[in-house]
N, C-alpha and C positions, 0 to 999 in steps of 0.2 A: 076654835078657828084659829088656825095657824095666819101670823097678821104677816107683811108681804109685802114690799118701796109700790107692786102696782095696786093694794088693798087698803092704802096705807095716806096721810097724807102728813109733812112732819111744820110746823108753825111756832116762827120763835121770834120773839118780838123784845130787843131790848134799847134799854135808853137810861142815860146814866147811871145811876144805883137802881135801876131797878131791870129785872129779866125775867122771860118766858119761854118752856120751849112743851109745845105737846100737842102727845100722836090724834089724829082723829082718825076713824072710821071716815073712810073715799065718799063713799054712800051716801052714809045719815051725816056726818059731820060729830057723831056720839064720842065724845071723847073716850083715850084709852088709857092715857099715862099723860100728868103732866109738871111742872116742876113751875116752882116762882121761888124767884132772888137768890137768897143763901142755896136753896134746894139745890139752885143750879150749879152753882158752884160746887155745891157738896160730890153731888151727880157725878161731877169731872174729875175731880180729885181723887170718888171714887173709882173710876174708871166702867160708871154705868152708862156715858154719856163721851163723845166723844165732837167736842169740838169740828174736827174739819167736816163728818159726816152726823152728825143730828137722826139723822133719817133712818140711819140705819143703824145707828147703836140707840138709839128707841123704842124700833121695831124687835131689835134681840131682845136688847133691856125685858120687854112685855109680853114676851113670846119665853123667857129666861122663870120667867114667874107666874107664867100661866096669866094674863092679864085676858081678859074677853073683849 
């Protein structure tokens, strides 16, 4: 299955020193991939997540590594 902006949703949550970015299937709410706290910062630094486009970059990442 190829992930797209239309068949996925991005959920983000930021509060003080806590961060969460999660890509889910739009029809089932099942998690495709998620990052917590330091993982979010590392994914941004490594170029896997783009803070100006979390949704698009998470979809690209999920497709690139073959997540279902």
